[in-house]
N, C-alpha and C positions, 0 to 999 in steps of 0.2 A: 305498551300494547297488552291488552288483557287477553285472557284465554278465549274470550268470546269472539275475538276478531282476528285470531291467528290464522294465517293463510299459508299453506305449504306450497312452496314453489314447484316441488315435484308433482303435486296433484294437478296443478295448472298445466304443466307440460304433458302429463299423461292424458288429460282431457283433450288438449289440442292435437296430440299425436293420434289419438283414437278418432277424432273427428275428421282429420285431414290425411289419414293414412292412405286413402285411395289415390291421392296424387303421386306420392313416390312410387307406389305400386305400378301405376300406369306409366310413369316416366321411365322407370328402370326397365319395365317390360318392353316398352317401345324401343329403347336403346338396344337392349339385347336382341330383339327381333331384327333390327336394322343391321347390327353387326353380323348376325348369322346369315342374313340375306346377302350382304356384300361378300362375305367369305365364300358362300356357296357360288356366287357368280364368278368370283376370281379363280377359285380352285376347280370348280366343276365336280367336286367330290359328292357323290350321292349320299354319303353318310350324314351330311348336314340336313338332308331333306326332312327326316322325322323331327329334328329339333325345330326347324323352321315352321313346320305345320303345328307342332304343339304350342309354341310360343304365339303364333298368329291366332290360334283358336282360343287360347286361355287368358291372354293378357287383359282384355277388356272385361270378360266375365268376372275374373278374380277381383279386378279393381272395383267393379260395381257391387260385388258382395261386401267388400271393405267399405264402400260408401254407405250402404244400407246399415251395416253394423255400427257405423259411427254416428248414426242419427240419435237424437235425444229421446230414445225409447227405453223402456224398462225390459231388458232381455233377461230371461232366466236360463238360457242355454249358453254353454261355453264355446270356445273356438274349436275344440275337438269335435263337438257335436255338429257344428256347422260344416267342418271339413269332411267328416265321415258321411254326413247327409249328402254333400255334393258328390262324393265318390260313389257311394252306393246308389244314390238316387239317379245319377247319370247312367250307371251301368244297368241297373234294374229297369229304368225307364226305356232305354234303347232296346234291351232284350225283349221286354214285354210288348212294347209298341211294334217292334219289327215282327214278332211272332203273330200278333193279332192282325196286323196289316197283311201279312203273307197269307194267312188263312182266309181273310176277306177277299183278297185278290183271287185266290183259287176258287172261291165260291161265286163271286160276282164277275170275275174277269177284269175288274178294275176296282180301285179304291177311291170312292168319291171324297172330295175335300171335306165335307161335313163329318164323314166317318173318321178321317185322319185327325181332325180336330178333337173329336170325342175320345178317340183311342189314346192319342198321345197325352192329352191332358189328364186322362185317367191314369195312365202309366206313370206319369211324373208325380202323382199324388200318393203312390203306394208307400214310399219310404217316409215322407212326412206323416202319413197316417199311422205308420208303425211307431214312429217316435211319439206321436200323440198318445198311443195306447200305453207306452212305457212311462210317460210322464203324467201320472194321474193326479199328483198333488200340486204341481206348479205348471198350470196351463195358462198361457197368456197369448192373445192374438198376435202380439208383436213377435213372439217366437215362431208362430206359424208363418208370418210374413218373411222373416229372415231365413228360416229353413226352406221355405218355398222358393225364394230367390236363389239360395244355394243349390237346391236340387235342379232348378231350371238352368243354372250355370253349368253344372256337370253334364246335363243332357245336351246343352248347346255346344259345349266343347267337343264332346264325342261325335256329335252329328256333323259339326263343321270339319273335324278331322277326316271323317269318312268322305264328305263331299270333296275336300281338298285332294285326297288320294285318288278319287275317281277322276277329278279334273286333271290331275297330273298324268295319269295313265292315258286318259282320252285325248289329251293335247300332245302326246308324244314327248312329255318332259318340258313343256313350256312353263317356265317359272313365272312369267308375267301373268298368265291366266290364274295360276295358283295364288299369287300375291293379291290380285284383284278380288278373288273369291274370299280369301281370308280377311281382307280389309272390309269388304261389304258385310259379311256375316258377323264379323267381330264387332263392328260399330253398331249394328242393329240388334245384337243379341240382348242387351238390356231391355229393349222395347218389345221383344218377342217372347221367347221361352221364359226368360227370367221374370218379366212383369206378369205374364199370364199365370205361371205357377205360384208366384208370390201372392197374387190376388186370391186364387182359389184356396191356397193353404191357409191364408189369414181368415177367410170365411169359414173354413173347416174348423179351425181352432176356436173361433168365436162361437160356433155352434156347440163345441164341447164345453166351453166355459159357461155357456147358458144352459147346461145340462140337457142338451138336445131337445129344447123346446121346439114346438112346431114352427114358430116364426123364424127362429134361428136356422133351422134345417132348410126351410124354404128359401131363406136368404142365401144359404150356401149353394143350393141347387141353381138358383138364378145366376149367381156369380160364375158357377161352373159352366153353365150353358153360354154365358156371355163370353168367357175366355175361349171356349171351344168355337164359338161363332167368329171371334176375332182371328183365331188360328186358321179356321177354314177360309175366311176372307183373304188372309195373307197368302195362303197356298193357292188360291184361285186366280191370282193375278201376278203378272211380272212387271207391272208398271211401277217405276220408282216413285212416282207421285202418290200412287195408291199406298205403297209401303210407307211412305213418309207420313201420310194421313193416319194410317193405322198405328204407326209408331207414336205419334202425338197422343192419340186416344189412349193407347195402352199405358204409356208412361204417365200421362195425366191421371188416369185412374189409380195407378200405383202410388204416385205422390199424394194424391188426395186421400187415399187410404192411410198412408203413413201419417199425414197431418191429423187425421181423425184419431188415430191411435195415440199420438202425442197429446192431443187435447183431452182424450179420455183418461190419460195418466196424470194430468195436472193436479186433480184434487188429492192425490195420494199424500203429498207432503206440503201442499200449499205453495204460495209464491216464494221463490228463492230456493226451492229444493230441487235436487236432481232426481229425475225419474229413472236413471240407470243405477244409482247407488243408494237411493232413499236417504241421502245425506244433503246438507246444504251445498249449494253450488259453489264452485271455487270463486273466491272473492266476495262471497256473501257472509256476513257475520252470523254466527250461530245464535238463534233466538234465545235470549236470556230469560231465565225464570224471574218472576216478580219477587221483590224483597219480601221476606216472611218475618212475621213477629210471633212470639209465643202466645198460645192461648192461655197457658198457665205459666207463671214465671219459674216454677220449680220443675217443669216437665221438659225433658229432652226427647228427641226422636221425631220421626215424621208424623206420628199421630197427635202430637201436641203443638202443631204449627198451623197457621192460617195466614191468608194474605193480609196486608196492612189495612187498617180501617180507613175510611175516606177522610179527607181533610176536614178539620173542625170537630172531629169526633173526640169526645173525652175518653182518654185511655185510662183514667184513674178508676180502679175497681171499686165497686160500691162497698161501704163499710159493712162488716159482718155484724149481725145482731148479737147482743150480749146474751149469754145463757150459760148454764152449767157445763155445756159441752165444750166451752172454750177452756 
C-alpha cells in the first residue's frame, strides 16, 4: 500500500462518531429521563422534579444540535463556541424577549402574536450577531446556521422549563401534565425555535460574507420576516395539525438551507474532498501528482521540473552548434 492510498482507521471512526453522535445523545438522555421519572413516581421526593424538568427540556434540543454539527459542512467554530452561544443566547434571548413583551403588554394591554414573533426572533439573534462581529476573518454561513440552531436550543430549553414549572404549580403537582408538556415541546423544539433561529442566523451570516450588499441584506430581511411569520402562526393556533404543518415547513426550510450550504462548499476541494477538514474524505486516495521529468538534466529543485512530454515526443535534446564557446 502506497502513501497515496493510506487510510487511518481512527479517522473513519471519528467521522462516523461525529456524524451519528446525536443518536447516543438522544438514547442516553431518554433513558436518564425515564429513570428519573420512575424514581420520582416511586419515592414522591420533590427533589427530583428539577432534574426531570431539565432532562425533559434539554434532551431533544441537545441531540438536534449534535445532528446539525455532524452534517458534512465546513464549520469554523468549535464546540466551546456552540455551547457558549446556546447558554448565553438562551439567557439573553429569554430576558430581552420577556422585557420587550412586558413593555408591549403594558402599552397595548395585550401582546399580539405577530409582535411576539418579531420580538423573540430578534432577541434570539443578539448573541449570534455578537459572535459575527467578533469573527471578522472566518465568516461562513454554515457557522451562522449552527450557532443559530444552538441559540434556539438554549432559548427552547429555558422556555420549556418555565412552562413546565407553571404547569406543575397550576396542576397541583400532577406529573402526568408535566410529562406530556415536556414530551410535546421537546419533540417539536427542532421544528420551532431551533429551525427559525438557524434560518435567520444563516441568512445574517451570508449577508456578512457578501459584505452587506443590498441583495444579501434584503434576503436576510425576507428570511427574518418569514421566520417571524411562522412563529406568529405557531402561537396563533393550538391545533396539533396546524403545528404539524408548520413543523414540516420549518424543518423543510432548514434542511433545504443545509443542503444548499453543502452544495456551495463542494467546489472547495473538488470531488472526494471533505468540506469539514479540507482534506480527502476517509477511504478516498490522496490525489497523486503527475510524474515529473527534469527540464535540464543537471538541474535539481522545483524550478527545474516539468510534467512529462506526451507519448511519441522525442526527448533527445537537439545538438549544440559548434563554436568557440564550447
